[in-house]
C-alpha positions as protocol buffer text, in pm:
chain_id: "A"
residue {
  index: 1
  type: MET
  ca { x: -9075 y: -2370 z: -1090 }
}
residue {
  index: 2
  type: PRO
  ca { x: -8946 y: -2484 z: -1427 }
}
residue {
  index: 3
  type: SER
  ca { x: -8560 y: -2499 z: -1469 }
}
residue {
  index: 4
  type: GLY
  ca { x: -8416 y: -2190 z: -1634 }
}
residue {
  index: 5
  type: SER
  ca { x: -8723 y: -1972 z: -1582 }
}
residue {
  index: 6
  type: ALA
  ca { x: -8676 y: -1666 z: -1337 }
}
residue {
  index: 7
  type: LEU
  ca { x: -9013 y: -1673 z: -1235 }
}
residue {
  index: 8
  type: ALA
  ca { x: -9290 y: -1873 z: -1240 }
}
residue {
  index: 9
  type: LEU
  ca { x: -9632 y: -1726 z: -1202 }
}
residue {
  index: 10
  type: THR
  ca { x: -9948 y: -1862 z: -1187 }
}
residue {
  index: 11
  type: LYS
  ca { x: -10228 y: -1626 z: -1105 }
}
residue {
  index: 12
  type: ALA
  ca { x: -10140 y: -1289 z: -913 }
}
residue {
  index: 13
  type: GLY
  ca { x: -10309 y: -1052 z: -794 }
}
residue {
  index: 14
  type: ALA
  ca { x: -10246 y: -659 z: -746 }
}
residue {
  index: 15
  type: GLU
  ca { x: -10472 y: -402 z: -505 }
}
residue {
  index: 16
  type: VAL
  ca { x: -10450 y: -36 z: -520 }
}
residue {
  index: 17
  type: PRO
  ca { x: -10452 y: 61 z: -100 }
}
residue {
  index: 18
  type: ALA
  ca { x: -10517 y: 452 z: -220 }
}
residue {
  index: 19
  type: ILE
  ca { x: -10854 y: 301 z: -377 }
}
residue {
  index: 20
  type: PRO
  ca { x: -11072 y: 121 z: -171 }
}
residue {
  index: 21
  type: GLY
  ca { x: -11158 y: -196 z: -358 }
}
residue {
  index: 22
  type: CYS
  ca { x: -10953 y: -152 z: -708 }
}
residue {
  index: 23
  type: VAL
  ca { x: -10845 y: -534 z: -735 }
}
residue {
  index: 24
  type: THR
  ca { x: -10736 y: -754 z: -986 }
}
residue {
  index: 25
  type: GLN
  ca { x: -10543 y: -1017 z: -1134 }
}
residue {
  index: 26
  type: GLY
  ca { x: -10367 y: -1178 z: -1411 }
}
residue {
  index: 27
  type: GLU
  ca { x: -10227 y: -1513 z: -1511 }
}
residue {
  index: 28
  type: THR
  ca { x: -9886 y: -1380 z: -1584 }
}
residue {
  index: 29
  type: PHE
  ca { x: -9695 y: -1039 z: -1423 }
}
residue {
  index: 30
  type: ASP
  ca { x: -9790 y: -833 z: -1774 }
}
residue {
  index: 31
  type: GLN
  ca { x: -10162 y: -994 z: -1767 }
}
residue {
  index: 32
  type: LEU
  ca { x: -10116 y: -798 z: -1454 }
}
residue {
  index: 33
  type: LEU
  ca { x: -9993 y: -505 z: -1514 }
}
residue {
  index: 34
  type: ARG
  ca { x: -10233 y: -446 z: -1810 }
}
residue {
  index: 35
  type: ASN
  ca { x: -10475 y: -507 z: -1543 }
}
residue {
  index: 36
  type: ILE
  ca { x: -10421 y: -304 z: -1252 }
}
residue {
  index: 37
  type: TYR
  ca { x: -10410 y: -7 z: -1540 }
}
residue {
  index: 38
  type: GLU
  ca { x: -10765 y: -109 z: -1660 }
}
residue {
  index: 39
  type: ALA
  ca { x: -10858 y: -148 z: -1296 }
}
residue {
  index: 40
  type: VAL
  ca { x: -10748 y: 181 z: -1150 }
}
residue {
  index: 41
  type: GLU
  ca { x: -10910 y: 339 z: -1499 }
}
residue {
  index: 42
  type: GLY
  ca { x: -11255 y: 195 z: -1403 }
}
residue {
  index: 43
  type: CYS
  ca { x: -11209 y: 307 z: -1025 }
}
residue {
  index: 44
  type: LEU
  ca { x: -11151 y: 613 z: -1111 }
}
residue {
  index: 45
  type: SER
  ca { x: -11401 y: 711 z: -1391 }
}
residue {
  index: 46
  type: VAL
  ca { x: -11718 y: 890 z: -1364 }
}
residue {
  index: 47
  type: ASN
  ca { x: -11978 y: 894 z: -1596 }
}
residue {
  index: 48
  type: VAL
  ca { x: -12008 y: 1268 z: -1672 }
}
residue {
  index: 49
  type: GLU
  ca { x: -12342 y: 1278 z: -1810 }
}
residue {
  index: 50
  type: ASP
  ca { x: -12470 y: 1143 z: -1422 }
}
residue {
  index: 51
  type: VAL
  ca { x: -12261 y: 1426 z: -1267 }
}
residue {
  index: 52
  type: GLU
  ca { x: -12363 y: 1823 z: -1271 }
}
residue {
  index: 53
  type: ILE
  ca { x: -12091 y: 2042 z: -1367 }
}
residue {
  index: 54
  type: SER
  ca { x: -12125 y: 2412 z: -1196 }
}
residue {
  index: 55
  type: PRO
  ca { x: -11938 y: 2700 z: -1301 }
}
residue {
  index: 56
  type: ASN
  ca { x: -11672 y: 2679 z: -1032 }
}
residue {
  index: 57
  type: ASP
  ca { x: -11609 y: 2336 z: -1096 }
}
residue {
  index: 58
  type: LEU
  ca { x: -11258 y: 2213 z: -1140 }
}
residue {
  index: 59
  type: VAL
  ca { x: -11251 y: 1920 z: -1411 }
}
residue {
  index: 60
  type: MET
  ca { x: -10937 y: 1781 z: -1478 }
}
residue {
  index: 61
  type: GLU
  ca { x: -10804 y: 1452 z: -1653 }
}
residue {
  index: 62
  type: ILE
  ca { x: -10543 y: 1241 z: -1445 }
}
residue {
  index: 63
  type: ALA
  ca { x: -10280 y: 1005 z: -1633 }
}
residue {
  index: 64
  type: VAL
  ca { x: -10126 y: 714 z: -1434 }
}
residue {
  index: 65
  type: THR
  ca { x: -9806 y: 628 z: -1614 }
}
residue {
  index: 66
  type: ALA
  ca { x: -9538 y: 325 z: -1495 }
}
residue {
  index: 67
  type: VAL
  ca { x: -9205 y: 506 z: -1335 }
}
residue {
  index: 68
  type: PRO
  ca { x: -8930 y: 255 z: -1397 }
}
């Protein structure tokens, strides 16, 4: 690790255990964090054109935010 660095990150990976197959990686922690948001969005996105919605269905939009 270079002197003066708190963290030397060279390619890290992350997964969301609650969403099977939702994994990503990044060269830095910031990139990893951006990529995991994109991975979650991609894993949870649905092409509405391919889904038939009946009057009894409930459609919800979910926002994922970071908690410090």
